[in-house]
N, C-alpha and C positions, 0 to 999 in steps of 0.2 A: 503461481500458475502461469502468469503471462510470460515469464522467462522460459518456462518449459515449452510453451506453445510457440512463442515468437523468436526464441533464441536469446543470445546474451546481450543484445542491444535493445533498449526500450525508449519510449517517449512518454512523457507525462503531459496529459492534456487537461484542460479546464482548471488549471491551477488558480486562476483568478476567482473561482468559486470560493476559495479559502481566504481571499484577501482581507476580509473583515472578521475572520474567526479568531477568537482569543486562543483557542486550543484546537488541535487536529488529532482526533483519535485514529489510530491505525490498528487494524486487527492483526494480531501476532499469533493467535492460536484459537482453538475452540474448546470449550468445556462441555462434556457430555452431560446433559441434564435429564436424560431418561430415567425411568424408575427401575428398569431391569438391565442387566448386562447386555451389550450389543456386540455382535460379531462384525468386525471391520476387517475385511480381507482375511489374514491369517492370525488375527489376535482378537481378544475379547476386551472391550472397553467397559469399565465399571462406572456407575454413576459418580459424577464429580471429577472424573479423570480428564486430563487434557488429551485431546484427540491427536493433535499434530496434523499429519497429512490426511486430507479428506479425499484425495485423488481416487483411491480405489472404489469408493462408495458414496455417491452424492445423496443417496437415500437417507443418510444420517443427518443431513442438514436440518430437518425439522425437529431434531432432538439435541441440538447444540446451541450454545450462546457464545458470542464472540468474547475473546479476551483481548483487551485493548491496551496499547501503550500510547500515552498521550504526549503530544509534542506541542510546543508553543507556536502560536500563529505569528504571522509577520505583520499584520495590521497595517498594510500599505498596499498600494496598487502594484501588481506585477506587470501590468500593461506597459509600464514605462521602461521595462528591461529591453535593452538593445543588444547586449552581448552577454555571454555566459557569466562574466565576473560581476554583472549587475544584480545577481540574485541576492535577496535578503539573507542574512546569516541563518535565520530560522529555517528557510527553505534549503539552504546548503546542508544543514544538519539532517533534515528530513530525507534529502536525496542520499546523503551518506548512509543513513540507516537502511533505506530501501536497497541500495547497492550492496551493503554488507549482508543483508538477510537473503537476497535473491541470487547474489553472485553475478548479477547483470550490471551493465553500465547504462545509466540514463544519458542518452545522447542528444535529446531534444526536449524542449519545454514549449508548451503553448498556453498563452494567457488570454486568448481572445480569438475572434473569428477571422481576423485579417492576417495576411502574410507578415505584416510588421510585428505581429504579436507572437511570433515564433522565433526562438533562439536555439542555436545549436552549440554543442560542446566544441571547443577549438580543436 
């Protein structure tokens, strides 16, 4: 959604929130958990079916559960990053995944409130 609204260049902020997490779940789809079929735009979604794009109808959100792909955490401070190449390998993998799924490029990372906690792609 962010790539649709903001264009092909994105920033990830608050990445320091994940510094001490062993795993990072990323929502990759939604499963319809309603009891009856649901009309989503020009198609009918059956119970248990993956929904895909929710863009046409946000009303379905109360009838879905996230489908997550879990990534390993980096278990170290990202506030020490000074340049793009300082990213932990686990963060690099997560960024690669996000870029692959969205078609957008992550251009900037923020790991804290101060200007020195921001790094930009070269």
